[in-house]
VEXMI-440014 format. One record per residue: z, y, x of N, C-alpha, C in turn. Coordinates in steps of 0.1 Angstrom, whole numbers, plus 5000, padded with zeros to 4 digits. Atoms other than C-alpha are relative to their C-alpha. Example, Ala and Ser with C-alpha at 12.3 -4.5 7.8 and 13.67 -1.06 7.14 Angstrom:
2
500049885009507849555123500050125009500049894991507149895137500850114992
END
This chain:
748
501049964991777446752161500750035012499749984985777846752199499750115005500349874995777947092210501350075009499049974992779747252239500350164998499949855002779947602225501150024988499049965008782647772207499550024986500449995013782047722169499950154993499649855006783048102163498850085002501149914992780048222184498749954993501350035005776748232167498950115006500849934991773548362181498750044991501349945005770348552173498949895005501150104996766848402181499150065008501249964991764348452211499449875000500850135000763348092208499249974988500850005011760547972185498750085001501249924998758048232199499049965010501150074990754948142215499750135012500049894989755648372246499149935012500750054989753248362275500749955011499250044988754248182307500450135009499549924990756348392330499350005013500650034986754648232361498550014999501450005002751148262347499250115009500549904991750348602364499749975012500050024986751548492397499149905004501050124998749348162394498650045001501449985003746148312384499650105010500449904990746248592409500249975016499750034985747248382439501250045007498749964992750648522446501149914999499250085001752448242436500249915014499850084985753948062468500549864998499950125001753647682467500449945013499350064987755347452493499150035013500950014989752347432517499650155004500149864997752147832516500750055009498849964992755147862537499449985014500150034986754347932574500950075009499149954992757347992595499650035013500149984985757348122631500049905008499950104990756547892657499749864993500350125007755447622632499249905006500850114999754047282639499349944991500650085011751647062618500149855004499850154996752346682615498849954989500650075007749946452602500049835001499850144998750446072595498849944999501150054998748145802603500349894989499650115009747645562573499449875004500850124998747045202576498749974993501350035003743545072573500049864994500150175006744544692563501250034990499250035010746944592535501249905003499050104998748844322552499849955014500150044988749544232588501050085010499049914991751044432618499050095009500949924992749644712642500249955012499850054986748944572677499650075012500449904991747644862694499950144996500449835002747645272693499750045014500649924987745845492720500850115001499349884998748845712723499750085011500449924990747745842756498850084996501249895002744345962744500450114989499649915009746146112713500750135005499049904995748846272733499450115010500849914990746346422758499050104993500849915006744246602731500750155001499549855001744746972734500750064989499349965014747347102709501149924997499150135004748946752705501450035007498749964993752746802711500849855001499250125002754246462700499249894993500650115007753046132689501049914998498750105005755845902668499249864996500450125004755245552666501449925000498650075002757745272659500849975013499350004987758445242697500950115006499049864995759845602700500450094990499449935009760745702667501650035002498650005000764045842668500949964988499250095009767045672648500150104986499749925012767545782612501549964996498550035000771345762601500049934987500050095011770545632566498849925000501150084998768545312563498850024988500849955010765345372545499849874987499850115010765845032524501150034991498649965008769145192510499350094986500449905011768745392475501150094997498849945004771245652477500250094986499949915014770245852444499149904990500850065013768845742410498749995002501550004997765445842421499649975015500250054986765445662455499249855000500850124996762845382467499949975014500450044986762445192498498850035006501149944995760145362520499549955015500750034988758045312552500250115010499849904990759045542581500249945017500250074987757945352611501249905008498950094996760745102611499549895011500550114991758544852629498550004999501550014999754844742635499349934988500550095010754544562603499050094990500749945011751944662576500149934987499950085012752644602540499250054989501249985009749844792522499350125005500749904995747045022528500250124997499649875003747845372533501350035004498549984995751245302547499950105013499949934989752145552575500349895011499850124986751845362610500150105012499849904991752145672632500050154995499949855003752846062630499550085013500349914989751046312651500450144998499649875004752446662655499050105011501049924990750146952670500450154997499949855002750047332673499250054988501049955009747147342648499849874992500450125009746147112618498849935004501250064993742947052635500249895012499550074987744646922667500449864993499350145005746846682646499249904995500850105009743946542625499349945014500950084991741946462657501049915011499150084992745046342678500249864990499950135009745446092646498949935001500950094997742045982649499749925012500050054987742245922687500849885002499050114998745145682681499149865000501050125000742245422671500949854998498850115001744745162657499249865001500450145001744144782662501249914994499050075009745644542638499849835002500150145001746444172634499949994984500249975014745044112598500449864994500150125009746343872572499450014984500750015012744843792540500750084986499349935008745844072515500049954984500050045014747144012479500150144992500249905007746044292457499750004986500550025012745244152425501249944992499150075007747544042398500049855001500150135001746343692400500249935016500150054987746843682439501549935003498550034998750743582436500549934986499550075013752843372413501250114995498949935007754843592386501549935003498950064999758443562391501050094990498949915010761743672369500950075007499149904992764043922376500850044988498949975012767044082357499750154994500549875007765844452355498850045004501349954999762744632351500250155004499749884997762245002359501050084994498849925006765245242355501149904997499050095001767444932355500149954985500050035014766244862318500049855000499650165000767044482309498349955000501450054998763944262318499649914987500150115013764444032287500850074987499249935011765644172253499549934987500450095011765543952222501050024988499349985010766744042188499549914989500350095010766743802158499549885005500550124998764943472160498449985002501450025001761443472174499349884996500750155002760743102171499850014986500150005014761543142134499050084995501049915005759443442131498449955001501150074997756443252145499749904990500350125007756942962124499850044984500349955013757143162092498750094996501049915002754243392098498849924992501350025006751143362074498850015007501249974992748743532096501050045015499649944984749143582137498950035007501249994986747443692166500849975012499450034985747943602202499050065009501049934993746143842224500650045013499849944987746143952260499450125005500649884998745344302273500550025016499849974987745244442308499950155002500149864997745944802321499950015014500249994984744744922356501150085004499049944993746745062384499550165000500549884999746845442381500850105009499249944990747845692407500250164997499549855001749546032406498950105008501049914994746846302411500250144995500049875004748446632406499250095008500649914993746746932415500350045014499349994986749147002444500449875007499750104994749246712467501550025005498749994995752746632482499950085014500149924990753746872508501450045004498549964996756846982529500050105013499949914989757647242554501749995000498750014997760847142572500650085011499449924991763147362593501649975003498650014996766347282610500650115008499249904993769047522624501349954999498650054997771747332639500049874990500150125008772647062613499750044986500649975015771247252582498549995001501550035002767947172571499750084988500749955011765647372550498849964996501150075003762847222530499250074991500949945010759947412511499349874997500750115005758647122489500250024987499950015014757847042454500849894997499150095003760646882439500449994982499650015015761446762403501449974997498550014999765146702413500550065011499849924986766246962437501449955004498850044994769946872438500149855006499850144996769446492439499149995013501050014989766546552466501150055012499249974989769346742486501049885004499250114997771646432483499249915009500850114994768846182493499650035014500349964985767846372525501150005008498750004995771346432533500349875007499450114998772046092533499149915013500950074989768845962556500350095013499749924987769846242582501550015004498550024997773646182580500750145001499249875001774546552570500650014988499449975015776646672541498750074989500849955007774546742511499950174997500349854999775247102511499650075011500649954989773847142543498249984997501350035001770347062528499750124989500549915009768347372512498849974996501350055005765547272490499450134993500749895007763247562478498749944992501250055008760747472450499650094990500249905012759847772430498749974992501350025011756347652419499649845004500450134998755047282416498650004993501350025006751247202410500149884993500050145007751946902387501149915010499050094994754546622394499849874995500250145008754346332369500949895003499250124993757146162383499949985016500150044985756146112418500850115008499249914991757846442431501450014997498750025000761146342423500849915009499650154992761346052449499950055015500349974986762046122487499049875005501050084996759145952504500049975017500050024987758445812539499250115008500949874994755746102549501250115000499149895002758446352538501049975012499050014991761146182561499550025013500649974985758846172591499850135004500049854997758146532588501250075004498849944997761546622588500749945012499850054988762246372616499550085013500749934987759646552637500850165001499449874998761246902629501150005008498850014995764546782640499849965016500450054985762946612674499650125005500449904993761146912682500650145001499449875001763447182672499050114994500949875006760547372653499749954986500550005015759447412618498649895001501250095001756947142607499549994984500550025015754547132578499049875002500850135002752946822566499450034983500649995015750446832534499249885000500950155004748946482522498750044997501349985006745446472518499849934985500450065011743746362485500049865002500250164996743246012500501549935005498950045000746645992510501049994990499150035014748146012475499949854996500050145005747045652470500549905009499150114994749845452487501550045001498750004999753045592496500750094992499349925010753945822469500349974985499950055015754145612438498850004992501350005009751645512411500649914986499650105010751545322378499549885000500550124996751444972383499049924990500750085011748944712368500849934994499250085009750144522339499049894995500550095010748944212319500949964989499150005011750544192286499449914988500350105011750443922260501050044988499249965015751244002223500049914992500350095013751743762197500950074989499449945014752543912162499749904988499950075012753243742131500350084988499649945014753343852094499749904989500350085013753543722059498850064994501449955007750743772033500250134996499949875007752044102022499950095012500249914987751644242060501450045005498649984994755444242067500149905012499850084990755944152103501249925000498850084997757943862111500549985013499850024987757843872147499050095009500849934987756744102178500449945012499550074988756843882208498850085011500949924993755544112237500549965017499850054987755443952273498950105009500549934992754644162303500049965015500050034986753544082339499450145006500749874994753344402361500149975015500150014987752544432397500950095008499249924990754944562423500049975015500150014985755344592461500849875005499450114993756344312485501650045004498749964994759444512497500950114991499149925008760744692466499849944984499750085012761344602429499850094989500349905013759944882405499049934992500950085008758344702375500050104989500449935013756544882347500849944988499650075012758744832316499050014988501049995011755744802292500449914989499650085014757244532269501050064993498949945006760044742261499450104989500549885012757744972240499849934986499950085014757844702212501349994993498750015004761544752207500550074988499449885008761945062187499150064991500949945011759045122162499849934988500450065014758144862136501149914997499150065007760544692115499549844998500350135001759944322123501249914998498950095001762044012115500649975013499550024986762443942152499150065010500749924987761644122185500349925011499850074987761343962220499250105010500749934989760444162250500649965014499550074985760243982285498950055010500849934987758944112320500049895009500150064987757843932349499350105011500849914988756444072383499349925008500950064988753943982410500250105011500149914989754544122444498849995008501449974991751444242461500250095011500049924990750444412490499650144999500349875008750544772475501350065002498749894998752745072479500949974986499150015010755645062456499750074987500249915012754945162419501250074996498949905004757145432403499950064986500149945011757645632374498950104998501149915000754445802362499850034984500049935015754046012329500149904990499750105011755545802301500149865006500050134995756445512322500649894991499850105009756445182302499450024986500549955014755745362270498450005000501650004997752145442282499349894998500850145002750945112289500649914991499450115011753044912264499750064987500849965009752045142238498549974994501550005003748445132243499649844995500250155004748544722240500549994987499450045014750844722209499250084990501049955010748644982189499049934997501250075003745744772195500249874995499750155006747244442189500450024984499849995013748544582156498850034991501449975007744944702144499349855001500650145000743844332154500749944988499150085011746644202129499550064988500449945014745544462102498649964998501150075003742044332105500149874995499850125004743043982100500749984986499149995011745344072071499250064989500949925010742544292055500750114996498949885002744944592056499350135008500349884993744044942065501050035010499050004991745845012098501250084997498749945003748045282086500849954989499350075009748845082056501049905007499250104994750044812078501550075006498949934993752245062099501050064991498849945013753945212067500649884996499350135004754444872055501349945008499050054989756644802086500750125006499249864996758145162088501549965002498650014997761545142104501050114995499149885004764245332087501450005010498849994986766845222116499149935011500550064987766145132150499849854999500250155002764644772147501049905007499250104991766644602175501550025000498649994999769844752173500550044985499449935013770144892136500650125000499549865000771245212147499350094990501149905008770145512124499650075012500549904994768045752139500550135001499349855000769346092151499150074991500949945010766346212131498649935003501250095001762846072122499050044990500949955010759946242106498449945002501250044996757345992115499049994986500949995011756245962078499150114997500849865001755446322078498849995009501250014992753346262107498949944998501250085007751346002093499250084990500549955011750846192063499250145005500849894997749746522080499049995010501150034989747746402109498849914990501250075008745746162083499350104992500849915009745046442060499350105007500749914993743946682086498849915009501150104994741846392102498949984991500950055010740246292069500049864999500050154996741445922075499749924986500150075013741145832037498649985000501350045001737445842042499349895009500250124990737645582070499449874990500650165004735445242059500849925006499250114994737544942064499349935010500550074992734844762081499550065012500649934988733644832117498450035000501449985002730144962124499250064990500649955012729545142093499650155000500349895000729345492105499350035009500949924991726745712123499850134998500449865003726046052130498550044997501249965002723046262125498949965013501050034988721646162161500249855002500150154999722145802153501149935009499050054993725245762174501149924991498950055008727945502163501350095000498749935001731245672149500849894997498950095003734445502149501350094998498849955001737745612138501449905004498750084998741245482151501250085001498649934998744945562151500949925009498750064992748245482169501350095000498749944999751745562168500450035011499349944988753445792192501350004998498549994996756945782204500349995014499550014987759045832233501450044999498449994999762845812240500450185004499449874997764746142243501350005010499050024990766846092277500550175003499449884995769146372288500949965013499150014987770646412323501150114999499049905001773346642334499550125006500449874993773046992342501050124999499249884998774847322351499650125001500749874998774347692348501050104999499249895002775748022352499350104993500649865008775348332333500950155001499149874998776548702341499650124992500349895010776448982315500350135009499749874995776149322333500450114992499449885007777549652325498950084992501149925006774049792315499449904989500650095014773549502287498749925007500950124996771249282312500749905005499350114994771948952325499349955011500550094991771248712351500449874998499650145003771348332345499449935011500350084988771148062373500149864998500150125000770147712374499049955009501150044991768247512398498949924995501350085008765647392371498850025007501249974994762247352382498749994990501149995009758747412365498949945007500950084993756047162375498650064992501249965011753347352353500350014986499850025014754747292320500650124991499649855007756147642313501749984999498550034999759947512319500750165002499349874996760847862333500150104987500249925011759648032303500949984989499350055011760947822277501650025002498650004997764347802295500650155000499549855002764548192298500150034986500049985016764048202260501449944996498950065004766847972255501250095006499149924992769048182281500350144992500149895008768148502261500749994988499650045014768848352229501849995001498650025002772348232240500850125001499149884995773348582253499750124989500349905010771748752223499550135006500849894993769448982245498549994999501550024999765849042245499649935012500450094987763848822271499950105011500249914990763049112290501350075007498949954994766449182298501049905008499350104993767348872314499249925012500650034987766748792350500249855002499950165001766148402351499849975016500050054985766948252387499949844998500250165000765847892394499249955012500850044991763947672417500349975014499550014985766147632447501549934999498550055001769347462457500950115005499149914998772447652460500350054985499749965013772147732423500749884993499550115005773847522398499049894997500750125000772447182395499249994984500650015012769647192369499549894994500250125005769346822365498449955005501350074994765946632368498950054990501049945009762646762354499249864998500850155004761446402340500549944988499850075013761646182310500050114988499949915011760846482288501450054996498749995003764346552290500450145006499849894993764246892312500450134991499549905013764447142283501249994996498650045007767146972267501250035010499150014991769046932298500550135008499949874994768747252317500450124989499849915012768547442284501349994994498850015006771647302270501050065010498949964991773647392302499950174999500149865000772147762301500550054986499549955012772947772264501450004999498950015000776347682270500650125008499749874991776647952299500050104994500149905008775648192276500950024988498850005011778148092249501350025007498649964991780848132275500250145001500049854997779848492282500350074986499849965013779648562244501549994996498850025006782848402237501050105006498849904994784748612264500050154995500249855006783048942250500550014990499449985015784148872215501650005004498349994998787848792229500450165003499549854997787849142244499850104990500149925010786349312216501049984988498950045011788749132190501250045002498549954994791749242211500050145000500249854995790549602216500350084986500249955015791849822187499150134999501249905000789250092196498849964996501450085005786549812187499950014986500050055012785149782153500049864997499950135002785549432159501449965003498850044998789149442164500649904987499550105010790949142147499049924994501050085007787848962139499549865007500350124993787948672163500049904991500150125010788748422136498749994991501350005008785548522117499049955009501250034993783348462145498950115002501149894997780448662159498549964999501350025000776648692158499550105013500849914989774948812192498750014997501549995002771748982188499650135006500849904995769749232205501250115008499149964995772749322226501150074994498949965009775249382200500949884993499250115006777949162185500250064986500049965014778049152147501449894997499050105006781249002128499149904990500850105009779848702109500250024986499949995013779448762075500250164995499749885004779949122076499250105012500849934989777149292097500350155000499549854999778649662088500850015011499149984987781049582118499349945011500650044988779149562151500450105010500049924990779249692183499149965015500750054987776949722215500849945012499550024988777849532247500550085008500049864989777449842268501550044997498849935004780450002248501349915002498950094996782649692249500449985014499750004985782249662285500450125007499849864995782650032291501550034997498650015003786050032275501049915009499350134994787049722293500150035015499949944986786549912328498549965004501250024995782849802330499649875009500250134991783249482347499049914993501150095004780549212345500949884994499450115006781348902325499149895005500750124995780648562342500349894992499650145008780248242323499349905008500850114994779247902333500149874987500050115010778347582311499349895007500850124995777147232317499649924987500750085012775246992293499749855003500250124998775046632292500249924984499850065010775046382265501349884999498650085000778346202254499749854998500150135002778245832258500149934985499850075015779445762222498950064993501149955009776745992208498849925000501050105000774245762223500249874994499950125010775745472210500049984985500350015015775745582176498950024993501549955004772045702173498949955009501150034992768745582183499250154999500349884997767245902199498350005003501450004994763245922199499150134994501249925007760346162192498949914996500850065006757746042171498750074998501449935005754046112161498949914997501250095003750745972150498850065004501449944992747346022170498949934991501350055005743945992151498950035009501049984990740845952173498649984994501350035004737145982166499149985012500750024989734645832191498549984997501450035003730945842193499549935012500750094989728845572213498649994998501350024999725445542221499649854998500050145003724345222205499049915010500750074990721845142234500749995013499349964988723645272264501449984999498650035000727145212252500950125006499349894996728245562265500950054989498949955012731545682248500450155003499449885000732846012240501050004989499049955007736046112224499550124993500549885007734846372199501050084993498749915008738246452180501049935002498850074999741746382184500850114990498949935006744446482159501449955002498950064995747846432169501150094991499049955008750946512147501449945004499050054991754146512165501450064994498649955005757946542153500849995013499349994989759946632185501150114999498949925003762846812171499950155002500349854999763247202179499050035010501049934990760247372194500550125004499449844993761447662218499050065002501249904998757847782225498849904994501150105006755147652202498649995008501349994991752247772227500249905011499750074990753847582255500149854996500050125005754547282234498849954997501450055005750947262220499449975014500850034989749647282256500649875006499550164994752046982267499449884991500750125009750646782236498849995005501450014996747346872245499749915014500350084989747846742280500449874998499650135002749546422271498849924993501150065008746546362245498749975011501250034989743946422275500349895009499650094990745946192298499749874994500450125009745545952267498749955002501650024999741745992272499749935013500150054985742145942310500349855001499450135000744145622304498849904994500550095007741945472278498449985007501750004994738145562295499950025015500049964986738645682329500749965012499250024988741545612353500149855004499850124997741545302374499650015016500350024985742145252411499549885004500450134997740044972425500249965013499750064990740944752453498649925006500850084995738644602477500849875006499150124998740444262475500049925011500150094988739044112506500850105012499349924989740344422529501450054995498649945004743044552507500150144996499949865002742344912506499550054986500649945013741445132473498950065004501549954997737745212475499950124993500249855003738045502454501050104997498949944999740845692466499750145005500349854998739446042460499850054985500649935014738646262428498549984996501450034999735046162433499849854992500150125004735445812428501449954991498850035009738945792408499950114988500449905008737945952377500950054991499149955010739946172354498950114991500549915010738846392323499650115006500549854996736746702331499950064984500049925013736146972303498849944990500950085008733046772292500349874993499550115005735046482283501250024988499249945010737446682260499650104991500249895008736646842228500749944987499350045015738146862192501549985000498550025000741846882201500750054990499349945013744046942173501549944999498550045001747946942173500650064989499149955010750346962146501649955004498550024999754147002152500750004988499250035011756146872123501450045002498749944998759347052117501049884998499050094999762446842124501250045004498549944996766246922124500549885007499250104996768246692146501550055006498549954995772046752148500649915010499350074992772846492170499349975017500550044985770246442201500650095011499449904992771746752217500250124993499449885008773347092209498750094998501449905000769747252210499249934989500850065006768246992190498449975005501250024992765446932213499849865005500750134996763446612220499349995010500849984986760946712246498649944994501450015003757046702243499349965012500650024988755846632278499449855002500450114998755146272274499549904987500250065013754946172238498449994997501250005004751346272236499149895006500850124995750046002257500149864991499850095010751545742236499550034987500949995013749445652205498850055004501449964997746445822219499149875008500950114994745245542242499849894990500150105010745645282214499050054989500749945010744045512189498650015005501649984993740745552213499549855001500550154999740745182218499549954985500350065013740845102180498950074995501149945004738245372174498749955006501150074994735945202199499649864993500350125008736244862179499650054988500249985013735845052146498450045000501449964999732645192159498849895003500950114996731044862173500549884996499650145001733044592163500649915010499450054988733844492196501350025005498549964998737444442207500049995016499749994988737844532245501549985003498550004998741244422258500350045014499549954988741444612290499850155001499949865001742044942297499950055017500949915010740145172308498749914996501250045005737245072287498650055006501249934991733945092306498849964991501550035006730245092294499749835001500550164998729644732309500949924991499350105010732544602287499350004987500849995013730644722256498649925000501450074997727344572270500049865000499750154997728944222278500749944990499150075009731344172252499549954986
END
């Protein structure tokens, strides 16, 4: 078992309790300070001008009119923008993308920054931006996946291989008694966190302070330091509260860089906050995909091949490609597996990681295709999945670090009442005459782990302070991490002062990939263990301590006392141990990461099963998801209340993916026509009812020292396909695009 702790130190338990969020009161009372709430003295406001075309170049800007407007102090264009020390085309960190920062007059997507106006007030900056009145030389935009030829490449998003083959797909196709060949499409989706991107930048000499939402504080320091030619330690990022992130707030972007540049140029703090419309362009999105799935099975329903091809949209100037086809590599035991990716370069902003990147769009299609095969085989969808249950990872043969998917299927199906489902579609109606359909999908998500560090200090009064630059983007991380820290120190939660959310603290890693609790929590666990180890050494060496000589036996730390393992009649309070040793504080530190050999030996994934009920008006084809039951096995659950909330959020996002979210381009002009929350639909309360989450117990001794897998993204996977399958079961109509619209059912 990979563990950074002394095996002789054992802990009590604060985790596993449904503690309410520590940041909840500040947020509901309005005292939480988000990035844009900061207003340093002498501050200026910056507004960038978004391109109104998708392809071409800027031929004119009325800079004189903008500069003459009262309150406007500066107008930045490609002609007068000060130089950057780092090239915006470079990628200095793992989460860096090429971005537009007024390098030239070219326009590569609608919404691209083409100028920046700085003013004494936000109103003046907005009016100055309007007065620029851009003129363009327009070229025909390419914004649809059919507007350019797909091309091959070597690596998809996150450096994942573009093509992966296991076994002999051709032989698998040839030996199949039953087969399907289907193509599905998923729409482009845009990050729409409640808090849009914002930054308040302040320079003091060559030191830069940034108030900004960041999912990767230390990495952000390194990225901005590169672009501005200063040491990373000269950058301070403060990010105590985030109003959602979903992947986009881990990445330095062009608007951020321009605001920072303006602050350095003016010598004054500068604030920029993107409008909702400006979120549709320069800050990432989930790219459009077209996926072809060819599945083959023998007469018993055993899969002979899963052949998954994906075409994904990316920008003309960068190469992030949604790795959707990789979703077929790790779930079902097929005789052969093949995942291939190609890309199409379009005049759009660069896609990027968006909650469950690759798995969300890939599993949506895979789960629907599997149901199409089940229909052809005459099998119940759950029966087909169980026939192809993988005991080891299909592509590699690695054993799973743990896998309780069978239990997820069983518990979810029982709670939902799946056994009552008729095999044929269109057989169920409710008392109002609405069509009723039931569908299911398998949920899964990998368990990445980043590197993190933490400090812990035990004070003489038996309180403690713990430190790491972890971030909380609304999921309750600071609460769960504080529970882990308190547990590691054997203290009640209210005795632990948890410090996080800013650089200068130990690197808390990245809040992404559903790996933040395991990563930052592992570092806190190790730091607390270091403190308790030192405390135990002091007590075991002290003849006046009841613990004298007990070092080899080990200790249990609980409620501010050390107990001899196996003999709880021998114990002593932390305060007494410290008092006799001079009352000094004990400082510990710890780090967490996954050893490469551990990752090589086991396949590490969270698993689950989602069951969906939909009701559809047979005349109007209006659709409602009326019930969702999700059963998830995600290792150790630190806080059941927060985990349930995260899983609810993922399942709601699944509803959004299946029925609502779609950015629509005007393909003639190239801009997105629904770039706001009036036209870009996301679920509201009326769209969500009957959510039910089951967390299936799972012990994982390999995934990390805490046994945590993560719950942030797995709820999306499985849910989308379950809803698509339920719509088929209600209507007998198979729609092969997401989101599914009323018109799809009317015309299919």
